[in-house]
C-alpha positions as CSV (number, residue, x, y, z in Angstrom):
1,M,-0.8,-13.3,-15.9
2,D,-4.1,-14.5,-14.4
3,L,-3.5,-12.5,-11.2
4,F,-3.7,-9.2,-13.1
5,R,-6.4,-10.2,-15.6
6,G,-9.4,-7.9,-15.6
7,L,-7.9,-5.6,-12.9
8,E,-8.2,-1.9,-12.8
9,F,-6.5,0.4,-10.2
10,A,-8.3,3.1,-8.2
11,Y,-5.0,4.8,-7.3
12,P,-2.4,4.1,-10.1
13,G,-0.2,7.0,-8.9
14,F,1.3,4.7,-6.3
15,F,3.1,2.9,-9.1
16,W,5.6,5.8,-9.2
17,L,6.9,4.3,-5.9
18,L,8.3,1.4,-8.0
19,L,11.2,3.8,-9.0
20,I,12.5,3.2,-5.5
21,I,13.4,-0.4,-6.4
22,P,16.4,0.5,-8.7
23,V,17.6,2.9,-6.0
24,M,17.4,0.1,-3.4
25,M,19.3,-2.3,-5.6
26,A,22.0,0.3,-6.4
27,W,22.4,1.0,-2.7
28,Y,22.7,-2.7,-1.9
29,V,25.4,-3.3,-4.6
30,W,27.4,-0.3,-3.3
31,R,27.1,-1.5,0.3
32,E,28.2,-5.0,-0.7
33,K,31.3,-3.7,-2.4
34,L,32.3,-1.7,0.7
35,L,32.0,-4.8,2.8
36,Q,34.4,-6.8,0.6
37,G,38.1,-6.4,1.6
38,N,41.1,-6.4,-0.8
39,L,44.3,-8.5,-0.2
40,S,47.2,-8.6,-2.6
41,M,49.3,-11.8,-2.9
42,S,52.2,-12.7,-5.2
43,T,50.9,-16.2,-5.7
44,I,48.0,-18.4,-4.5
45,K,49.6,-21.8,-5.4
46,G,49.9,-22.7,-1.8
47,F,46.2,-22.2,-1.1
48,S,43.4,-24.5,-2.0
49,I,40.3,-22.8,-3.3
50,P,37.4,-23.6,-1.0
51,A,34.2,-24.9,-2.5
52,K,31.2,-22.5,-2.4
53,S,28.6,-23.6,0.2
54,T,24.9,-23.8,-0.6
55,I,24.2,-21.1,1.9
56,T,26.6,-18.7,0.2
57,R,24.7,-19.1,-3.0
58,F,21.7,-17.6,-1.4
59,R,23.5,-14.7,0.2
60,H,21.3,-12.1,-1.6
61,Y,18.0,-13.6,-0.5
62,G,17.3,-10.6,1.7
63,I,17.2,-7.9,-0.9
64,V,15.2,-10.2,-3.3
65,L,12.5,-10.9,-0.7
66,R,12.3,-7.3,0.5
67,S,12.0,-6.0,-3.1
68,L,9.2,-8.5,-3.8
69,A,7.4,-7.4,-0.7
70,F,7.8,-3.8,-1.6
71,I,6.4,-4.4,-5.1
72,A,3.4,-6.3,-3.8
73,L,2.7,-3.6,-1.2
74,I,2.7,-0.9,-3.9
75,I,0.2,-2.9,-6.0
76,A,-2.0,-3.3,-2.9
77,L,-1.8,0.5,-2.2
78,A,-2.9,1.1,-5.8
79,R,-6.1,-0.6,-4.9
80,P,-6.8,-3.1,-7.6
81,Q,-10.5,-3.7,-8.4
82,T,-12.4,-5.9,-10.8
83,S,-14.3,-3.0,-12.3
84,L,-15.1,0.7,-12.1
85,S,-17.7,1.8,-9.6
86,W,-19.7,4.0,-12.0
87,Q,-20.1,4.1,-15.7
88,N,-22.0,6.7,-17.7
89,T,-23.7,5.3,-20.7
90,T,-26.3,6.2,-23.3
91,T,-28.9,3.6,-24.0
92,E,-32.2,3.0,-25.8
93,G,-35.2,3.0,-23.6
94,I,-38.0,4.8,-21.7
95,D,-38.6,5.6,-18.1
96,I,-41.4,3.5,-16.6
97,I,-43.0,3.5,-13.1
98,I,-45.2,0.5,-12.2
99,A,-47.8,1.6,-9.6
100,S,-49.2,-1.5,-8.0
101,D,-52.3,-1.8,-5.8
102,I,-51.5,-4.0,-2.8
103,S,-54.8,-3.7,-1.0
104,G,-56.6,-6.6,0.7
105,S,-58.9,-7.2,-2.3
106,M,-55.7,-8.1,-4.4
107,L,-55.7,-11.4,-2.5
108,A,-58.8,-12.6,-4.5
109,E,-58.1,-15.8,-6.3
110,D,-59.7,-15.2,-9.7
111,F,-56.0,-15.0,-10.8
112,K,-53.5,-17.8,-9.9
113,P,-52.4,-17.9,-7.2
114,N,-54.0,-14.5,-6.5
115,R,-54.2,-11.1,-8.1
116,L,-51.2,-9.7,-6.3
117,E,-48.9,-12.6,-6.9
118,A,-49.9,-12.9,-10.6
119,G,-49.4,-9.2,-11.1
120,K,-45.9,-9.5,-9.5
121,E,-44.9,-12.5,-11.6
122,I,-46.0,-11.0,-14.9
123,A,-44.5,-7.6,-14.1
124,I,-41.2,-9.2,-13.3
125,D,-41.2,-10.9,-16.7
126,F,-42.0,-7.6,-18.3
127,I,-39.0,-6.0,-16.5
128,K,-36.6,-8.8,-17.6
129,D,-37.7,-8.2,-21.3
130,R,-36.7,-4.5,-21.1
131,P,-33.1,-4.5,-19.9
132,D,-32.4,-1.0,-21.4
133,D,-35.2,0.8,-19.6
134,R,-35.1,2.6,-16.3
135,I,-38.0,1.2,-14.3
136,G,-39.2,2.0,-10.8
137,L,-41.9,0.7,-8.4
138,V,-44.6,2.5,-6.4
139,V,-47.1,0.6,-4.3
140,F,-50.4,1.9,-2.8
141,S,-53.2,0.8,-0.6
142,G,-54.7,3.2,1.9
143,E,-51.7,5.4,1.2
144,S,-48.7,5.2,-1.1
145,F,-44.9,4.9,-1.0
146,T,-42.0,4.3,-3.3
147,Q,-40.6,0.7,-3.2
148,C,-37.9,1.4,-5.7
149,P,-37.0,4.6,-7.6
150,L,-36.1,4.6,-11.3
151,T,-33.1,2.3,-11.8
152,I,-31.3,0.4,-14.5
153,D,-30.3,-2.2,-12.0
154,H,-33.1,-4.6,-12.6
155,D,-31.8,-7.3,-10.2
156,V,-32.4,-4.9,-7.3
157,L,-35.8,-3.9,-8.7
158,I,-36.9,-7.5,-9.1
159,N,-35.9,-8.3,-5.5
160,L,-37.8,-5.3,-4.1
161,F,-40.8,-6.2,-6.3
162,S,-40.8,-9.8,-5.0
163,D,-40.9,-8.4,-1.4
164,I,-44.2,-6.5,-1.7
165,K,-47.2,-8.0,0.0
166,N,-50.5,-7.0,1.4
167,G,-50.4,-5.4,4.8
168,M,-47.3,-3.3,4.3
169,I,-49.4,-0.2,4.7
170,D,-53.0,0.5,5.9
171,D,-55.7,-1.0,3.8
172,G,-57.8,0.9,1.3
173,T,-57.5,1.9,-2.4
174,A,-55.8,5.3,-2.8
175,I,-55.5,5.4,-6.6
176,G,-55.0,9.1,-6.7
177,M,-52.1,8.9,-4.1
178,G,-50.5,6.1,-6.0
179,L,-50.7,7.9,-9.3
180,A,-49.4,11.2,-7.8
181,N,-46.5,9.4,-6.2
182,A,-45.6,7.8,-9.5
183,V,-45.8,11.2,-11.2
184,N,-43.5,12.6,-8.6
185,R,-40.9,10.0,-9.5
186,L,-41.0,10.8,-13.2
187,K,-41.5,14.6,-13.3
188,D,-37.7,15.4,-13.3
189,S,-36.9,12.7,-15.9
190,E,-35.4,13.9,-19.2
191,A,-36.5,10.9,-21.1
192,K,-38.6,11.6,-24.2
193,S,-41.0,8.8,-23.2
194,K,-42.3,8.7,-19.6
195,V,-44.9,6.0,-18.7
196,I,-46.8,4.9,-15.7
197,I,-48.5,1.4,-15.6
198,L,-51.2,1.6,-12.9
199,L,-52.7,-1.7,-11.7
200,T,-55.7,-1.7,-9.4
201,D,-58.8,-3.9,-8.7
202,G,-61.0,-1.4,-7.1
203,S,-62.3,2.1,-6.8
204,N,-60.7,5.1,-5.1
205,N,-61.8,5.2,-1.5
206,A,-58.8,6.7,0.4
207,G,-56.1,9.4,0.1
208,S,-56.3,13.2,-0.3
209,I,-55.7,13.4,-4.0
210,P,-58.5,12.6,-6.5
211,P,-57.4,10.3,-9.3
212,I,-58.4,12.7,-12.1
213,T,-56.4,15.5,-10.4
214,A,-53.3,13.2,-10.4
215,A,-54.0,12.5,-14.0
216,E,-54.0,16.2,-14.9
217,I,-50.7,16.6,-13.1
218,A,-49.3,13.7,-15.1
219,K,-50.5,15.3,-18.3
220,Q,-48.6,18.5,-17.4
221,F,-45.3,16.5,-17.2
222,N,-46.0,14.7,-20.5
223,I,-46.4,11.4,-18.7
224,R,-48.6,8.7,-20.3
225,V,-50.6,6.5,-17.9
226,Y,-51.6,3.0,-18.9
227,T,-54.3,1.8,-16.5
228,V,-55.1,-1.8,-15.9
229,G,-58.2,-3.0,-14.1
230,V,-57.4,-6.4,-12.5
231,G,-60.4,-8.7,-11.8
232,T,-62.8,-11.1,-13.5
233,K,-66.3,-10.1,-14.5
234,G,-68.9,-10.6,-11.8
235,Y,-67.7,-12.3,-8.6
236,A,-64.3,-13.6,-7.4
237,P,-63.3,-16.1,-4.7
238,Y,-61.8,-14.3,-1.7
239,P,-60.0,-16.1,1.1
240,V,-61.5,-15.6,4.6
241,Q,-60.1,-17.0,7.9
242,N,-62.6,-18.1,10.5
243,V,-62.3,-18.0,14.3
244,F,-60.6,-21.5,14.3
245,G,-57.9,-20.3,11.9
246,E,-59.3,-22.2,9.0
247,I,-59.2,-20.6,5.5
248,G,-62.5,-20.6,3.6
249,Y,-63.7,-18.7,0.6
250,Q,-66.5,-16.3,0.0
251,R,-67.6,-14.8,-3.4
252,V,-67.0,-11.1,-3.5
253,K,-68.4,-8.8,-6.2
254,V,-65.6,-7.3,-8.5
255,D,-66.1,-3.5,-8.3
256,I,-63.6,-1.8,-10.6
257,D,-64.1,1.9,-11.4
258,E,-63.5,1.5,-15.1
259,G,-64.9,5.0,-15.8
260,T,-62.2,6.7,-13.7
261,L,-59.4,4.4,-15.0
262,S,-60.5,5.1,-18.6
263,K,-60.6,8.8,-17.9
264,I,-57.0,8.7,-16.4
265,A,-55.7,7.0,-19.5
266,E,-57.6,9.3,-21.9
267,T,-56.4,12.4,-20.1
268,T,-52.7,11.4,-20.3
269,G,-52.7,9.9,-23.8
270,G,-52.5,6.3,-22.5
271,K,-54.9,3.4,-22.7
272,Y,-57.2,1.5,-20.4
273,F,-57.0,-2.3,-20.2
274,R,-59.1,-4.9,-18.4
275,A,-57.3,-8.0,-17.2
276,T,-59.6,-10.9,-16.3
277,N,-57.0,-13.6,-15.8
278,N,-53.3,-14.3,-16.0
279,E,-53.3,-14.6,-19.8
280,T,-55.0,-11.3,-20.5
281,L,-52.7,-9.5,-18.0
282,K,-49.7,-10.9,-19.7
283,S,-51.0,-9.8,-23.1
284,I,-51.5,-6.3,-21.8
285,Y,-47.9,-6.1,-20.7
286,E,-46.9,-7.4,-24.2
287,Q,-48.9,-4.5,-25.8
288,I,-47.2,-1.9,-23.5
289,D,-43.9,-3.5,-24.4
290,K,-44.3,-2.2,-28.0
291,L,-44.0,1.4,-26.9
292,E,-41.6,3.7,-28.7
293,K,-38.1,3.9,-27.4
294,A,-36.0,7.0,-26.8
295,K,-32.3,7.6,-26.0
296,I,-31.6,8.3,-22.4
297,D,-28.4,8.9,-20.4
298,V,-28.0,6.6,-17.4
299,T,-25.4,6.1,-14.7
300,Q,-24.9,2.4,-14.0
301,Y,-23.6,1.1,-10.8
302,R,-21.4,-2.0,-11.1
303,K,-20.7,-4.1,-8.1
304,K,-16.9,-4.0,-7.6
305,T,-14.6,-6.4,-5.8
306,E,-11.6,-5.2,-4.0
307,A,-8.5,-7.3,-5.0
308,F,-5.8,-5.9,-2.9
309,L,-5.8,-8.7,-0.3
310,P,-3.7,-11.2,-2.3
311,F,-1.0,-8.7,-2.9
312,A,-1.0,-7.6,0.8
313,I,-0.7,-11.3,1.8
314,I,2.2,-11.8,-0.7
315,A,4.0,-8.8,0.9
316,L,3.5,-10.2,4.4
317,I,4.7,-13.6,3.4
318,C,7.9,-12.2,1.8
319,L,8.7,-10.1,4.9
320,M,8.1,-12.9,7.3
321,L,10.1,-15.4,5.2
322,E,13.1,-12.9,5.1
323,F,12.8,-12.4,8.9
324,L,12.7,-16.1,9.7
325,L,15.6,-17.0,7.4
326,R,17.8,-14.2,8.7
327,N,17.2,-15.3,12.3
328,T,17.4,-19.1,11.8
329,L,19.0,-20.8,8.8
330,F,21.3,-17.9,7.8
331,K,22.0,-16.5,11.2
332,G,25.7,-15.9,11.4
333,A,26.3,-17.9,8.2
334,L,27.0,-15.0,5.9
335,T,28.9,-12.7,8.3
């Protein structure tokens, strides 16, 4: 039956109440017999047998409708659902935190449409290609915060990734803070492979934690850091708004601290990459995609849909129909 296909019940114990139905039927039959009188006659030849009316044929409609309403109500109380809320599974994958720079310099347009948007688009493609990994997102500028903790629900992650933009936090480039925040999100992970992908286009100029110190902490927790310097060689076009609200461009020198980024990667057993355009950035993610995999236990959340309403409506319709028939069409007809 299509109505029950794919349904699971949160409280199946309510189905024990269905045992009341046979009791109701037995009581109804016993009560009907008590209401029937007995008359002994020697012969009935002088009496004509009256034809049964249509209304008489439906004299048991009440118990039928009440029984159907009771069954539907029990099913509704059992709380039918389309799926379970939580499911523990073991999957192949690694734990990954993407730490993305969202400072003002990420608006430079040596990438298309700019560094920030290109980084988002390519990272989202990377996420889609790794459905079995737990992935999280940390952003940093003048300070850092977690946009999304480690999750297997990549739809939520991608939505949160799409929402990041420059100006969410004070401007600056706190590479050490971003890395330390990412390490904090991975330090309690039991996965055999723990990886941070750190993207930035500048040098550390904010925050209270030096990048190398954060790298040393990552090393203590066996976390590999893959650093990516984002920016072309030389100068890049940067959008500037004048006093009239018009957008113009000025050429800004690309100043990436490749020494520090290389040191971070070397300290943690990772690797440093330089991305100069969309294509090289994409190829970097493809290289990281070839990392080893390890079994991890995850708890998946499945969106569930409550399905009790149709059964509650059926119960209500049956009770209303029984009430209306008893007080209209069958009123006094079966007495």
